[in-house]
C-alpha positions as CSV (number, residue, x, y, z in Angstrom):
1,M,1.0,12.5,5.4
2,G,4.3,13.0,3.7
3,G,7.1,11.3,5.6
4,T,10.4,12.1,3.9
5,G,13.0,10.8,6.3
6,T,15.0,7.7,5.8
7,L,15.0,4.7,8.2
8,L,18.1,2.9,6.9
9,D,18.0,0.1,9.4
10,V,14.3,-0.7,9.0
11,R,12.8,-3.1,6.4
12,I,9.2,-4.1,6.0
13,V,9.0,-7.9,5.5
14,V,5.6,-9.1,4.2
15,D,4.0,-12.5,4.5
16,G,2.8,-12.0,0.9
17,D,0.6,-14.9,0.0
18,A,-2.6,-13.7,1.6
19,C,-1.7,-10.0,2.2
20,P,-4.5,-7.7,0.9
21,V,-2.5,-4.5,1.5
22,K,0.6,-5.1,-0.6
23,S,0.2,-1.9,-2.7
24,E,-0.5,0.2,0.4
25,I,2.7,-1.2,2.0
26,A,4.8,-0.4,-1.1
27,E,3.3,3.1,-1.4
28,I,3.9,4.0,2.3
29,A,7.4,2.5,2.3
30,S,8.3,4.5,-0.7
31,R,7.4,7.7,1.0
32,F,9.7,6.8,3.9
33,H,12.4,5.4,1.6
34,I,12.2,1.9,3.2
35,E,13.0,-1.4,1.6
36,V,10.1,-3.9,1.3
37,I,10.6,-7.6,1.0
38,M,7.5,-9.5,-0.1
39,V,7.8,-13.3,0.5
40,S,5.5,-15.5,-1.5
41,S,5.2,-19.0,-2.9
42,Y,5.6,-19.6,-6.6
43,D,1.8,-20.1,-6.8
44,H,1.2,-16.3,-6.3
45,L,2.0,-13.7,-8.9
46,I,3.5,-10.7,-7.1
47,Q,5.5,-8.1,-9.0
48,G,8.4,-6.3,-7.6
49,S,8.8,-2.6,-8.1
50,K,11.2,0.2,-7.1
51,G,12.0,-0.5,-3.4
52,V,10.1,-3.7,-3.4
53,S,11.8,-7.0,-3.8
54,V,10.0,-10.3,-4.1
55,V,11.3,-13.5,-2.7
56,K,9.7,-16.7,-4.1
57,V,9.6,-19.9,-2.0
58,D,8.3,-23.3,-2.7
59,R,4.6,-24.0,-2.2
60,S,4.9,-26.3,0.8
61,D,3.1,-25.3,4.0
62,Q,5.0,-22.8,6.1
63,S,7.7,-22.1,3.5
64,A,7.1,-18.4,3.4
65,D,7.0,-18.2,7.2
66,L,10.2,-20.2,7.6
67,Y,12.0,-18.0,5.1
68,I,10.8,-14.9,6.9
69,A,11.7,-16.2,10.3
70,N,15.2,-17.1,9.1
71,H,15.9,-13.7,7.4
72,I,14.4,-11.1,9.6
73,R,16.5,-9.0,11.9
74,R,15.9,-6.9,15.0
75,G,14.1,-3.7,14.1
76,D,12.4,-5.0,11.0
77,I,8.6,-4.6,10.6
78,V,6.9,-7.8,9.8
79,T,3.3,-7.9,8.4
80,T,1.5,-11.1,8.8
81,N,-1.8,-12.7,10.1
82,D,0.0,-15.8,11.2
83,Y,0.4,-15.9,15.0
84,G,3.2,-18.4,14.9
85,L,5.3,-16.2,12.6
86,A,4.3,-13.2,14.7
87,A,5.7,-14.9,17.9
88,L,9.0,-15.7,16.1
89,A,9.3,-12.2,14.8
90,L,8.6,-10.7,18.3
91,A,11.2,-12.9,19.8
92,K,13.7,-11.5,17.3
93,G,12.9,-7.9,18.2
94,C,10.7,-7.0,15.3
95,E,7.6,-4.8,15.2
96,V,4.8,-7.1,14.0
97,M,1.5,-5.9,12.5
98,S,-1.5,-7.7,11.1
99,F,-3.0,-6.9,7.7
100,R,-5.8,-5.0,9.5
101,G,-3.3,-2.8,11.4
102,A,-3.3,-4.6,14.8
103,M,0.0,-4.7,16.5
104,Y,1.1,-8.0,18.0
105,R,2.7,-7.7,21.4
106,N,4.8,-9.9,23.6
107,D,2.3,-9.6,26.4
108,S,-0.6,-11.0,24.3
109,I,0.9,-13.4,21.8
110,D,0.8,-16.4,24.2
111,F,-2.9,-15.9,24.6
112,M,-3.4,-15.6,20.8
113,L,-1.4,-18.8,20.2
114,D,-3.4,-20.7,22.9
115,R,-6.7,-19.4,21.3
116,R,-5.5,-20.6,17.9
117,H,-4.7,-24.1,19.3
118,T,-8.1,-24.3,21.1
119,S,-9.9,-23.3,17.8
120,A,-7.9,-26.0,15.9
121,K,-9.0,-28.6,18.4
122,E,-12.6,-27.5,18.1
123,R,-12.4,-27.7,14.3
124,K,-11.1,-31.3,14.6
125,K,-14.3,-32.1,16.5
126,G,-16.4,-30.6,13.7
127,R,-17.2,-27.3,15.4
128,Y,-16.5,-24.3,13.2
129,G,-16.6,-20.6,14.0
130,K,-17.6,-17.8,11.7
131,G,-14.1,-17.0,10.5
132,P,-12.8,-13.5,9.9
133,K,-15.1,-10.9,8.6
134,P,-14.5,-9.8,4.9
135,F,-11.7,-7.4,4.4
136,S,-13.1,-3.9,4.0
137,L,-12.1,-0.5,2.7
138,K,-12.1,0.7,6.4
139,D,-9.6,-2.2,7.2
140,R,-7.4,-0.9,4.4
141,E,-7.6,2.7,5.7
142,V,-6.8,1.6,9.3
143,F,-3.8,-0.4,8.1
144,Q,-2.4,2.6,6.2
145,H,-2.9,4.9,9.2
146,K,-1.3,2.4,11.6
147,L,1.7,1.7,9.4
148,T,2.3,5.4,8.8
149,K,2.0,6.1,12.5
150,L,4.5,3.3,13.3
151,L,7.0,4.5,10.8
152,L,6.7,8.1,12.1
153,R,7.3,6.8,15.6
154,L,10.3,4.8,14.6
155,Q,11.6,7.8,12.7
156,E,11.3,10.1,15.7
157,N,13.3,7.5,17.8
158,E,16.2,7.3,15.3
């Protein structure tokens, strides 16, 4: 899939600390000539490259999320697994995608936030779920496909 068009108003903003698809994002964004901003705490070593800038934030809880929430703009693509950040990005008119390629939507984010809250209450009671399954090669491929498909759709709507 060789996208060659330019989406000048679109940036991909990455919640970089736990992102397992950083190199895939950079490679796909390069094909579409799109700027990537990786936001990460000083504790993580993330290298910038052509078209990829790295913003370092302090290591306190939620620093990366707060930076992203304060610097995204309508039309940006935000990649995160954090439901709270996803909700903020949706409210600002961003496209929001998980690291496994699932799209967050306005019609489902409230349910996801409620489920997260319920799970946190259960953990406080000592009840733990299984957690997410390990990230696989198939997850990586799905993410690449979904990001490419999203960028092609946005390119067509330009």
